[in-house]
C-alpha angles and dihedrals in degrees: 000000000000118000118242130193127192135211113200123356097108131138112336095017124122109194096047092066090048091054092047093052092045093048092052098041100088096034099248101112138053118193107225108155142027153166093209100177142012085236104080094209092051090043093056093042089052091049091051091051090051095048095248115159111252093240090058096049107097134198093214140019091238091057090046094052092048098047098039091051090053096050121094087219094041124149120284093212142001125226113215113206103160131119113290099261091065098051096087101049093043093048090049093050094052098040090050087051089055095251122134117243130220104186132187117235145294098055098229142334095265141023092239090055091047093053091050091049091051088064090053091050091049092053096044125103092211125070127254121214128183118208106230085158099186089073087070097067112113095228091049088055087049093051091050091051093047092053092045088052090054097246091139095042119216110359113242108164133028118189119183129170138172114185132174136160104208094107095048088118129036094275090158089069091063092062094252103163100218093049095042098060096037092058095043113094090205091061104025101036127223095324127074113172091001092057098040102043106354090070089057093054091044093049093047092053089050093046095050100040098035088225132115120205117244097202138019141184116207134190108194122190137188103202097174109082113250095013110141099205135048119277096180133035136183112193133180119204134202125197130203088234090064094255119136128212145187128203126190120189120178139162095181101060104120115225096029121108106175106339105174107163134170128194123178126183129192132176090267106034148347138232132205130188134170126196095217089062099027102161092076131071119187115214125184126183114205109272094009134097119269115266121216106214114196132206106254092008131119092274096053114116129216093268092058095041091052091065099035119105105184138034123279116280092040108099122239118188151151100338093046091050089053090047090055089062092049091049092050090047089054089053091051091054096044095047099035091238123165107242087222088068092057136059091258116119111244142161094316092056089048094050091046090053093051091047087053092052092045092049092048092053093046092048095048092048087053094056093271093302123164115271135176121248116243 
């Protein structure tokens, strides 16, 4: 098994536990080290709970990078699951120590920081992987392959949305940890909902269609009084191919839990997928009835089958999609493969996400006018 370390994800964190489950699921990774919190006492208490040896529980990420790089049995990769503003310095420390990085999204807190980090990644001997986990769903892989094969024809319309309701009230004022950092510009960056969930919808549309918008017009809102970052966004997209798109990201839409949805329409056919029922992909040829394609079913293609673990009719979901990325990351390390030659999100996906956030902010500040990305 490969050896994994983790920075962040200690007591009270959500995404750290998700990464740990996903890393273990397919049997490729063992978690052996960590700097689980910026509070040394909480870091060591978290390590003890997770069964980490005391000599591999670190008080800081800098100490961890230094000591793990010097060990003969040091970690093969580090998983970074901290708030956004820490992604860049932690990634830099581990890459410069020769340790591969698996980083939660978004890439950084600002576009300037992302562009500087891209230079570090380019110069590093170890790979960098970004966990846009929704790209790991089997039916998303199927949709990507179908579009690449021309089954939809020329793409005309791309509709992506990611809607939640958990920030409908000022949860951040109660001290709730997940809300507090996500609504703090110093920790989250310039994007609220667009950075937290909008980047997922944007990345998914890119991943499946193979197209990146050239221009966008964004109307960002902060509906909760006193909130410093956007909690709702309506965004129009233009593509060089002539396709048009719309993206809606909201964390104040009452009645929605985790409504990530993608609909793509070409001149021959259309596709529809929803994350809350991810084992189904709906495909409609023009003039024909809609087909319900199922993960592991007779309509599943090779791309879906390659990342399916169990027979059709048994649901696979969020944790399995995350696990697919960790399994593919293990393959990259064992085979010396460049992540850019795989379906894994990497530095390009991260830069694209930060360009998206930056363009949304610029557009909204300019009365939702059209701006270029980049």
